[in-house]
C-alpha positions, 0 to 999 in steps of 0.5 A: 876309317875302317882301321880307325873304328877297328882300333877303337874296338881293339883298344876297348877290348884291351882296356876291358880285359886289363881292367877285369884282370887288375880287379881280379875278375876271372873273364873265363868264369864271367864270360857271359857278363864280360861279353854283354859288357863289351858289346854294350860299350862297343854299341855305345861307342859306335853310335857316338862315332857315327852320329857325333864323329871321332873327335867327340868320341875321343873327348867324351871317352871318360864319360862314355867308357871309364866312369860307366866301367867303374859303376859296372865294377861297383854294382855288378861285380861288387868291387870296392871303389878304390879297387875299381878306380886303381884297376881302370886307371892302371889299365888306361896307363898301360894303353900308352905303350900300345899307342907309342908302338903304333906312333913309333912304327908310323914314323917310318911312313910319315906318321901315317895314322893308318899305319899307326892304327894297324900296328896298334891292332897287331900289338894288342894281343902280345901286350895283353899277354905280357902285361897280364902275365907280369903285372896283373897278379900283383895289381890284383893282390892290392885287394889284400892290402889296406886302403893306405897302400891301395891309395898309393897306386892311385896317385900315379895313374890318376895324375897321368890321366889328368895330365894326359886329358888336359894337355893332349885330349882337351887341348893341344898344349903338349904339341904347341906349348913349347919347352914350358909344357915339356918341362911341366911334364918332366916336373910332374913325373918327378913330383909324383914319383917323390910323393909316391916314394915318401908315402910308400916308405911311410906305409911300409914303416908303419906295416913293419911296426905293426908286424913287430907289435903283432909278433910281440903280442903273440909272444905274450900270448904264448907266455900266457899259455906257459904260465897257465901250464905252470899254475896248473902244475902247482895245483897238481902238486897241491892235490898230491900233497893233500893226497899224502896228508894221511902220511903227515898226520900219521907221523904227527900222531907218532910224535904225539904218541911218543910225547914229543910235542915239540917235533909234532909242532915243528912238523906241522909248521913245515907242512903248513908252510909247504901247503901255503906255498903250493896251494892256490887260493880259492877266490871264485868258482873259476879255476883259471882265475884262481890260479892267476890271482894266486900267482900274483898274490904271491908276487905282490907279497914279495914286492911288499904290495897288498893285493885285495881281491873281489872275484865272483866268476862262474866256473867257465867263461866263453873266452879263451883262457889265453886271452883271459890270462893275458888280460889279468896277468898284464893288468896285475903285473903293471899294477903291482910294479907301479904300486911297489914303487910308492914310498909309503908302504901302507899305500902300496895297494892293488885292488881287483874286482872280477865279475859278470853282469848281463852277459859281460865280463867286468874287470876293474883293477886299481893301484896306487902309483907315484910320478906321472903317467903319459897317455897317448891315444888313450893308452899309458906309455912306457918309458922303457924300451921294449915295454908297453906291449902288455897294454896294447895286447889288452886293448887289442883283445878288447877290440877283437871281442867288441869290448871296452878297455880304458885306462885312467890316472888321477890323484895317484890312483891308476884304474883299468876298466875292461868290459867284454861281451861273452857268448858272441 
């Protein structure tokens, strides 16, 4: 009986240490609370053992140990429910090797329970060291994963837990049920493995797609940074050109002084064309927005699209320039491309409105289009491989800033509405 009680103590310590390690709770830094938790469970189990017997304790273990331990991890150590559950279920799952070692050793002495308990006690520390070193960091790392991944690591130990208690603790079906029960256990393992594999592969594929989209979005943002630099260089050229204006005026004056009005007129036309080409239009007080709108005004003109701009933005916005550029550039790029495909030239129009209202940035882009727009989860879908990341990047930026981004297509007019809170 003494070995039986001692074994209960060791298996409790074994399970608690594994549960804490899998939940990424440092026992060294939480030694005092760990000792209190351990002594509380020990006292509870000892009282039940002495008053109600070993059989009752064995069957009530989920209610006097596992469920209370989940509550302890939730309330005392602030662990999420799924982390607490996977930690305790995995710890229970790994109690099986300890029990199997004891049973196997006792087989040489006629399956003596005393020998089994003794070997289990001796194997406790080596198994703890081995498991904590080899698997605890990886199980604890599940806290960095999303709920879908964590749930995968709950299915297997939970299924084992249910089967174990159903056919060995609350009944003796495993030992008396014959081939049907043995084959059921085999089938359960196969089914659980299959479900786990399919769900894991599905989750892995989704994560790969997310990683790919994230990489493409980062490329778009990087491209936006280059575009801003290029536009700023164009502005610098305009400043230089304005600085050299006196030289142009001097030459024009010389032509006029010589009475050569034709040369003066030709030179003025050339100068005006150069200035028009490199000087950004001024739509509002915000220099970045002026640069972007000027660039797309030129692009719209090249594609035979009329761009109508109504911009009223302050000189500075509490929004990164890369994000602002991504929103405007992607929105205008898609709008101009769609409008350029309209057959009737007079309907090739894009209208953009930018303003602030009650500490919000408002962007409204409307363009004509032809054909059919396919929407999925509120986002327009591209028919071309490798496209569609611009739309997702706009939606991502809106979500990141606790804003709003909507797309709609009706009566051959496509509208994009963006609302972003500023100063948060």
